[in-house]
N, C-alpha and C positions, 0 to 999 in steps of 0.2 A: 724490100726484104724478100729475098729468095726464097721458094718453096722449102728447099731444104734447111735453109737457117731456121724457118717458120715452125718448120717440123722438129728441129732440135728445140727450138723455144718451149714449144709444147710439151717437148717429153720429158725438159727439164723441170717444167711447171707442173707437171703430173707427178713425178717422183717425189718435188718438194710437199706435193699435197699428199700423198701417199705417207710420206715420213711423218707429217702433222696427224694425219689419220690415225697411224702405227703407235704413236706416241699417247692418243687418249686413252682414259681407262674406259671409256663408254664403248660398248660393242657396237660396230656400224658395219651395215650390209644394205648392199644397194642389188635390186632385184628389176626383171624387164616385165613385161605385161604377160608373159607366160610364167611367171612365178619360177624363174632361173636366176640364179646368184650371176650378177656379172661383177662384182670386186666385194671384197669384204678387208677388215681392218684385222691387225694382229690379235686386239683381245677376242674377237670374234672367234678368229682362230682357234686361238687356245681354249676359248668355253667348249668349242664341239669339238675339241682335238683332232682338227685335220689341217694339212697344210693350203696354201693359197691355191697350188695347182688342184688340189682334191676338192676345191670348195667351187671355184669359177665354175661356170654352167651346170652345175647340178640342180635340181628343184628343191623349193623351199616346203613347200607343202605336199606331200606324198607319204605313201607307206615307210619308204627307206629316204625320207627327206634329210639333208643335212640339219635342219633345226630339231628333228628329232633325238638327236644324238646330245642336243646342248640344252633341250629344255621339255617339260612333261606335256602329255598329249592335251591339257585343257589350256595351257598356253598357246601352244601351238596352233590350236583352234581358234581363240581368242585373236591371237594377231591376223591369223588367214582373214577371220572376219573383217578386222579394220584396215587391212591392205586392200580387201576389195571395194570397201567405201571410197578408199581414197582414188583408186583408177575410176570409181564410176562416179565421184562428185566434184575431183580435182581439189578437194579441200585435205588439209593436214588432221591427222588425226593422232590426240593423245589420250592416255591412259593409263592407269596404275593395273599392274598384274601382281597378284597375291596367290604363291603356289609353293606346294612342298617341292624340296628339291630330293634327290635319292637317298640321301640319310634323315629324310622324314623331316628337315629344319624348315621352318616357314623364311620363304625369299620375298621380299617386295622388289620390283624392279618398273622403272618409268620407261614406257615405250611413246617414242614418236615417229608416225610414218608421214615422211615428208613426200610430196609430188615433185617429179622433175618434168617441167613442161616443155613440149616443143615451140618451134616459131608459129604453130598453127594453134595453139594454145591448149594442146592435149598431152596428157599424161602418158609418158611412153617411157618411164621408169620412175622408181621411189627410192628413197631411202629410208632404213628402218635404224633408228638410235635406240639402243638400250643401255639404260643407265641402273646399276644395281644401288638400290637405296637402303637395303636391308640394315645397315648398321645406322644409319640416319633415324630410320623408322624405330627399331630399338631403343636408340639413345632418346628419339622424341617420346617414345612409351615410358622411357625410365622417368625422364623429365616430368611428364605427366602425372605418372605414380608418385612419384616423391613429392610433386607440388600437391597432388590429393592427398598425402599422408601430411605434409606440412600444413594443408589447410584444414583437415580434420585435427591436427594436435590444436591448432589457433585455436579451431572451434573448440574443442575440450577445455583449452586455456582459459578461454573466454567466459565458456560455461562454468567452470569452476570458481573464477574470479567474480563472476556473478552469484554464483552459489555462497562464496565466503563473503561477499558484501552483503546479500540477503542474511545469512547466519550472524555476522557481526550487528546488521541492525536489530536483527532480532534478540540478539543477547543483550544490546544495550537496552531494548524496550523492556526485555524480561527483567535486568537488572535493576531498572529504573523503578519497574512495577513492584520488585522484591523489598527494595528500600523502602518505597512508599509504603507497602503491605505493612513492612516492620514499625515503620513510623506509625502509621494509623494504629497497629497493635498495641503500640507503646502509649499513644495518644488514648486509645479506648481504654486500656487498663489505669491509666492515670486519672481519666474522666471517672471510670467507675469508682476508683477509690476514694475519690475526691466527693464524688454523690454519696459514696457510702459514709463519709465522714460527717458531710453537711448535714445528712438524715438526721443523725445523732443529736445536733444541737437545736435543729428545726423541730425534731420532736418533742424535747422538753420546754422549748421555747412557747410550741403551740398548746402543748399541755396545760403551761403556766397560765397561757392567756387565756384559755378557758376557765380554767380555775380564779384567776383575777376579777374575770368576768362575772363570775359567780359571787365570788367575795363582794365586788362591787354593788350587785343587786341586793345581797344583805344588807350592806352598809346603807344603802339609798333606803331600804326598808326602815332599818334601825333611824337615819335622819329622820324620816317621815314622823316618826313615832317621836322623836325628841322634838320637831317643830311643832306639832300636835300640843304637846306637854308645854312647850314655850307658851303658846298660843293662851292655852289654860290659864297658866299661872300669870299669865299678864292680865287677864280679864280678873282675876282675883287679887290683884298687886297692892290693894288697900288695906287688904287684910294679912299680907305678908310683911316680916321684917324687910327695913330700908334697903339692906346690903343685896338682899334676894332682887330687889326690883332692879336695882341697880346692874347686877350681873345679867339679867333679862335684857336690859338695854344695851349693855357692851357685846352681848351676843347679837343682837338684831343688827348692832351697827356693824359688826362683822361681817355679818353674812353678808350685810348690803355692801360693804368695801370689796369684798373677794367674789361677788357674784357668784354664790355657792350654786345657783341654779344651773347657770353656765359651765361651770367646773364640772356637775354632775354629768348634764349631757355631754360634754366635750371627752370626759373621760371613757363614757361608752362608745362614742366614736372613736377614739384613739385605740380602744381595744380592738374594736370591731374593724377598723384600718389595718393594725397589726395582724391580726387574724387572717385578712385577705392577704396580706403580703407574705404570711408563711406558707400559705395554701398555693400562692403563685411560685413561690420559691420550690415548694415541694413538686407541683407541676415540672419546673424547669428540670428540677433534679431526675425525675423519673423519664423525661424526654431525654435526657443526656444519658441514661443508663440504657433508653432503648437504642439512642443513638449507637451508642458505644459498642456494647455485649462484645467485650475483646476475646477473639478467639474462637467464636460463634460461627461457625461456616455450615449451615445446615438448610435445605430447603423446607419452607412451610409456607402456609396460605398466610398472606398478610393483607391489612389495610392500607391501601397506598395512599389514600387521603390522610390518614392519621400518621403515615411514615413521615408525610411532606410536611404537616403540623408540627411534628416533634424535633423535625430537622430546620424548620422555621426558627422554633424558640432557641435552638442550640447556638445558630448564626445570628440571632435578630441584633446582637451587637454590632455587626457588621452593616447591617440594613438600615436600622431604626433612624439614622441620620441623613440618611441618603433618599428614602425612596417609601411611597406609600404603597402598601403591597395591597392588592385587590384580589379576591378569591372567588374562583367560580367551580365550586365542587360538586359533581353530581355522585349519584348514587352508583357506587362501583361493586363489581364483587370482587370477592377474596382472590388473591394473584398468586400463584406458585412461585415462589422467587427466594432470593437472598436478601432479606430486608435491611440488613445493614450496608450491603454493597448500594443498594439503590439509594440509601439514604446518604452515602457518601456521593453519588450523583448528583443527587438535587442539593446537596450541600457546594459542591463545585459550581453550579450553576446559578445557584442564587447569590452565591458571595462573587462570582464574577459578573452577575448583573449588575450588582450595587458599586463593583469596580468601575463598572462602564459608564457609569451615571455620575457630571463631573459634580454639579451643586445638588439640585433638587428632581426627582424624576418619580417613575412608577414602576412597580413590578407586578406584573399579573399572573396569577397561576390559575390553570384552568384543567379540568380533568372530566374524562366521559369513558364510558365503554362505546367500542367499535369494532364489528364484526370479528368476534372472539378477542379483540384485543384491548388493553387497556391505554388511553392516549392521555399523555401529560404535555402540557403547554406552558414552557415559563419566558415570558416576554418583558422586554425592558424598553423603556424610552432613553438609551444612554446613546454613547459617541457611534455606535455600528463599527461594522466591520468591513473595511475595503475588499472589492469584489475579489482582486487577486489573492487576498489570504484566505479567501474562504474554503478553498480548497485542500490548504493546508492546516487549518486549527486543530485538525485531530490527529496530526502527525506529533510524535514524540519530540520533546524539546523545542517545539514550536511557541513561540511567544510573542506579544507585540510589547510585553510589559517593559519597564526599565530593567537594568541589569540588580539582581538583588531581589527583587520584587514577584518575580515568578519565574517557575521552574519549566514549564512548557509540559510538564505532565498530567495536569488536570484532567484535562478534555480526552488527552490520550487514552488515562486509565479510565475515563468515565465512557469513551466508544467500547473499550474492551468489554466493561462491567456488562454494557447493553447488549452488545454481540454474545457475550456468553449467555445471556437470558433469550437468546435467539431474537431477540428485537431490533430496533433501528432506531439512530437518533441523527434527527436532519436539522440544519441550520439555514434561516435566511434571515438577511438581513440589509439595510439601508443605510449607509453613512449619514449621520446627523439625525436620524429619524429612530434607530434600535434595533434590536435584535430578537429573533425569537427561536427557541430551540423545541422541538416535536419529538418526544419518547413514545414510542409503540413497542408495548410487551405482550407478547401472550399471556392469556389468562391462566392457560393450563399447558404445562410444558412437559416433554418426556426427558427424564433423568438419565443420560448415558453410563 
């Protein structure tokens, strides 16, 4: 190819390349080692407000440089520093420039300083490519802002959902406790009424038995005199009419037939047993009244051992066929508490212990004073609680009993009652060996 043809091809290629550069939105300018402009595309010309002829050969970095008309001093200084690095190292430099335009608006531009290397491997020119990414950065910021707002909204919704969930659980528990409290109040009123009604007949039965005992003592004295009289008459039978002697023999035979001595002794035994029975009934009635106390919700100093005993009497029917109860009561100080609430806890634990025993077993109750607290342990030799259920037994509505045999509220309410006394209730259990509940309640408490 001739030199003229070669020159034409090069010129044509250069023109095509210029057309491509001019069509780009990025600002492109090439400079030499003396920082003078060699070439620039149309986007650069538009930005600086000068024509191609006015740009070529002009200085890039000077008091009256071409760049000073297209960017602020900070941008020009930063660009000069990176250009120097390219000429010194031969390596390209890329950086993000953030600056204010003449209207005070923040502009973001991505600068790339690319070296042009000769055959000797030296940089003789470099190309500066500037891309305005302000809109993209603003969009990115908007997206980040919207994402943050969205995340904040999601977090708020999740927090509200969690709050609603907790509120719902609280409402469920409160509703269950209110229903249970109403039920217990009704049972308490009924128990108090029944106890009052039982007291009346028990009172006159007990009184009648005492009177009957006195009557029997009088009759025994009278019979003794009769027997002495019969003995005296029998000794003088020969001097008495025949029919009197015959009547004396009949009386002696009747005494022997009916075993009058046994009857006299047994009547007194029966009266004594009946009196013991009425005393026991009176004690059960008193325990029932102590356990119930409908509507009483006051704190006062109470004997915990006595409370357990009265509760044990009330629930004895649930226990007596299933377990032997052993007691280890230590001397306890009086405890400031709601006694009826604690009795409800003891009743729940004792009945649960009985239900945990399939056939025959043992329930042990132990109390002691410990470090300003009273400790109550209620243990059973029942089936035990599986390890996976131990953490859930105080949850409302959790139960391992068959449908219709348990509400799952007893232990939850017990937990709340002990918590309300500033105390603790813990459980230890081994499957097949039994369960122990340990309650600790402060002896003295501050009423808020």
